[in-house]
N, C-alpha and C positions, 0 to 999 in steps of 0.2 A: 809671431809677427817679426819681420825683418828689422834689424837694428837700423835706426834712422840714418846713421853715417853710411851704412852699406846701401840703403835705399837711395841716398843722395848720390853716391858714386855710380850706381847703376843708371839712375836718371840722367846724370850728366855725361856718362859714357855714351848713351844713346844720342844725346843732343850733339856732342862734339863729333862723333863719327858721321852723323848725318850732315852736319855743317861742312865738314871736309869734302864729302862726296858732292854735295850740291854746289859748292863753290867751284870745284874742279869741273863739274858738268857745265856750269855757266861759262867758265873761261874757254872750254873747248868749243862750245857752241858759238861763242862770240867770234872766235877766230874763223870759223866756217862762214859766218855771216860776212865778215870782211873780205873773204875770198870770193864770195858770190856777188858782192856789190862793188862794181868798179869805181876807181877814181875817187872823186870828192864825195860821192854818195855813201861810201863806206863809213860806218860809225866809228867814233873814237873809243878806243879800248879803255881809256882812263876812267870812264864813268863806272866801270865795274869795281873800282877800288872802294866804292862806298859799301860793298858787301863785306869788306874787311874793316869797316869803320874808319876809312881814310876820308878826310874832309875833301869835298869836291874842289875847293879852291887850291888845296895842296895837290890833288890828283892830277890836275891839268898840267902841272909843271914836271910831272914824272917822266923820265926817259924809260925805255924798256927795262934796263937793268934795275933802276930804282923801283919800278912797278913790281918786278919779280921779288925784290928784296922786301918790300912792304906787304904785299898782298899774299905772297906764297911762302916766303922764307923767314918771316919775322916771328920767332918763337915766343917773344914777349907779348904778342898780341893774340889773345885767345880766339879772335875772329879771322885770323889769317889761316892759310892752309896748314903750315907747320905748327902754328900755335894750337890749332884745333886738334891735330894729331898728338901733340905732346900732352895736352890736357886729357884726351881720351886714353892715352897710354897710362898716365898716372892713375886715372880712375879705374882702369882695368887691373892695374897692378894691385890696387887695394881690394879688389873684389874677385880675384882669380878663382877663389873657391866656388863662386856662383856660376862660372861660365865654363864651357868646354875648353880643354887645354889648347886646342887648335886656335882659338881666338887670340891668345897671347902671341903665338908664333906668327900669325898673320899680321896683327897690328904692330908688333914690335919691329918686324922686318920692314914693314911699310914706313914706319917712322924713321928708321935708320937710313933708308933709301932717300927719303925726302930731305932729311937733315944733312946728307952728304952733298946735296946739290949746291951749285953756285949761282949767284944772280946773273952771271954772263952765260948761262946754259944756252946752247943753240936752240932755235925754235923747235926743230924736230925732236930733240931730246926732251925739251920741256913738255911738248905735247904727249910724248910717250910716258912721261912721269905723271901727268894729269890722268891719262887713261889708266895707268896702274892704280892710282888712288881710287878711281871709280870701280875698277874691277875688284880690288881688295875689299872695298866697302861692301860690295855685293857678296863677296866670299864670306865676310864676317856675318852678314845677314843669314846666309845659308847655314853656316855653322851653328848659329844661335837657333835657327828654326828647327833643325833636325837633332840637336844635341842638348837642349836646355829644358829643365823642368818648367812647367807652366805654373810657377809659383809667384810669390811677391816680387822677387828680383826680376823675373821676366816681365811682370806688369809694369814695374818702374822703368825698365829699359824701354819698353814700347811707348810709355807715356812720353819719355824724352825724345824718341825717334819721331813720333807723329807730331808733337808740338814743334820741333825744330823743322821738320819737313814742310809743314804749313807755313811757318815763319819765313823760311828761305825761299819757298815758292813765291810768296807774296812780295818779298824784297826784290827778288830777281825779276819778276814780272814788272814791278813798278819801275825799276831802273832801266831794264831793256826796252820796255814800251816807251818810256819817256825819251830815250835816245833814238830809237828806231822810228818812232811815229811823230813826225813834225806836225805843226799846226794844220797843214794841208791834209784833208781827210782822204785824198787820193794820191799818196806819194808814189814816186817811181819805185818799181820793184816791191810793190805792196805784199805780194804773196811770199817773196823771199824774206821780207821783214817778219811776217807772222810766223813763217816756218822757223825762223831764227829764235823767236820768242818761245815757241813750243819746244825746240831742241834744248834751249837753255834750262828748262825745268823738267826735262826728261819725258816729254809728252808727245813728241812728234809721231812716232810709230803708232801709238794708240789713236791719235787724232786721225791719221790716214785710214786706220781700220774702221773707225766709227763713221767718218763723214765722206770719205772717198771724193774729196773735192779740194779746190784751192782754199787755203786758210783765210779766214776772215775774223773780224772782231767778235761777232756774236757767238759763233760756234766755238771759238777759242775760249771765251769766258765760260760758256756752258760746260766745257770739259774741265777747265782748271778750277772752277769754283763750285759748280752745282752737281757734278756727276758723282753719285755716292758709290759707284762700283769701280771708280778709277783710283788706284792707291795713292796717287800724288795730288789729288784734288783736296780743296779745303773741306768740302762736305764729308769726304771719306775720312780725313784726319780727325775731324771732330767726332765722327761716329765711332772711330776706333778708340779715341780717348774716353768716350762715354762707356764703351765696352770694358776697357781696362780698369777704369775706376770702379766698375761694378764688382770686380774681384777683390777690392780693397776695403778695409773698414773705414769708418768716418767719412764716407762719401759725401754726406750732406755738407761737409765743410767747404767743398769746392763746387757743389751743385749750382749755386747761384751764378758763379763765374762761367761755368760751362753753358748753362742755359742762356746767359747773356750773349755768349758767342753764337749760339744757335739761332737766337732771335735778332741778331744784329743786322744792320743794313748791309753788311758785307755779302749777305745771301739774297740781296734784292737786285734784280736785273736792270732797273732803271738808273742806277747810279753810274757816275763816271768811274773809270778804272782807278784813278788816283784817289777818289773818295773811298772806293771799296778797299784799296790797299791800306789806307790810313785807319779806317774803321776796324778792319780785321786784325791788323797788327796790334792796335791798342787792346782789343779784346783778348788776343792770345797772350799779351804781356800780363794782363790781369789774371788770366787763367793760370799761367805759369807761377805767378806770385802766390795764388791761392793754393796750388799744389805744394809749393815749398812751405808755406805757412802751416798747412795741415799735416804734412808727412815728414818734412826734411828739416824742420826747425830744431836747432841744437839747444841744449841747456845753457843757461847763462855762464859765461866764463870759459866755455870749451872752444878749442881752436877750429877755425874754419878749414874744411878740407879743400882739396884741389877742385872738387866739383863746382862749387858756387863761388869760390873766392874771386875768380876773374871772369865769371861767366857773362856778366853784363857789359864787358868792355866792348865798345863799338856796336852795341846792339839796340840803341835807341831807335824807335820807329822812324822810318824815312819820311820826313814831312814833305808836303808838296813843294815847298820852297827849295828844299835840298835837291829834289829831283829836277826841278827847273834849272837850278844852278849847274847840276851835272850835265843836263842837256845843252845848256849854253856853252859850257866848257868844252864838251865834245865837238860842238859845231865850230 
């Protein structure tokens, strides 16, 4: 059995790399939405600061340079882009023996590139930087897929990836939908708005392949929440977590939390999106806590590793009131 400290590092390595990729993807998609929606109809970008744990009341006062400084380049915040990459790098440094050597070269180079950026980076260069984060994250996933043993370290890495992917998908969908979808159920540029939501969670191309039609609420939720064969859906993430736990001992310790997620109202189609997001995020938080309690708990008096020491910073579930505040601030 893998040492708990190495299991913890592998678990949080997966979470932090996925967090950095998903945040970058959301920022890129939001900029495309703003270009596609003219004038006053374009959404305010400040609302995305909530993905990095920035309070909506503070986010509305941010100018572009301050936004980049807080959401992208704040190394002290484990939910910012640079903070996630820094934490991922430290976790990989502690577990280099478990992973292909190429993983360190890829992640270390990416971290140094982002760390060298300035808050006043021109928009074109900032976009290129975000695209590089997404590409490097996919490169890391490929290196792991073709070069790593299917052992306990791999299982804990995948647990972290799928837990974080589901978490970030729900957070992004909640924030973007609240900002893009006003109370009017027939807003202008409705198809552009739903396309933007799909792009922000990496689902647009798959949606077009499946539905061959203009995006709408029902089919978007079907893909993001209930489609078990789509790797970025909630149903698929829970299925993969179930599979990965099957390769580990003491599975029963987290079985109740996993089954609660599978049975939760988040997988019921009659609920409103904000209720689905709140329910699913709460269930994922309980599942993550159960995994840590069962496998990653340290003996009393031992020092916390980088993995979990700052992992919860800015990661509280996005309550309905917070989303409404973000929507009002953006408008």
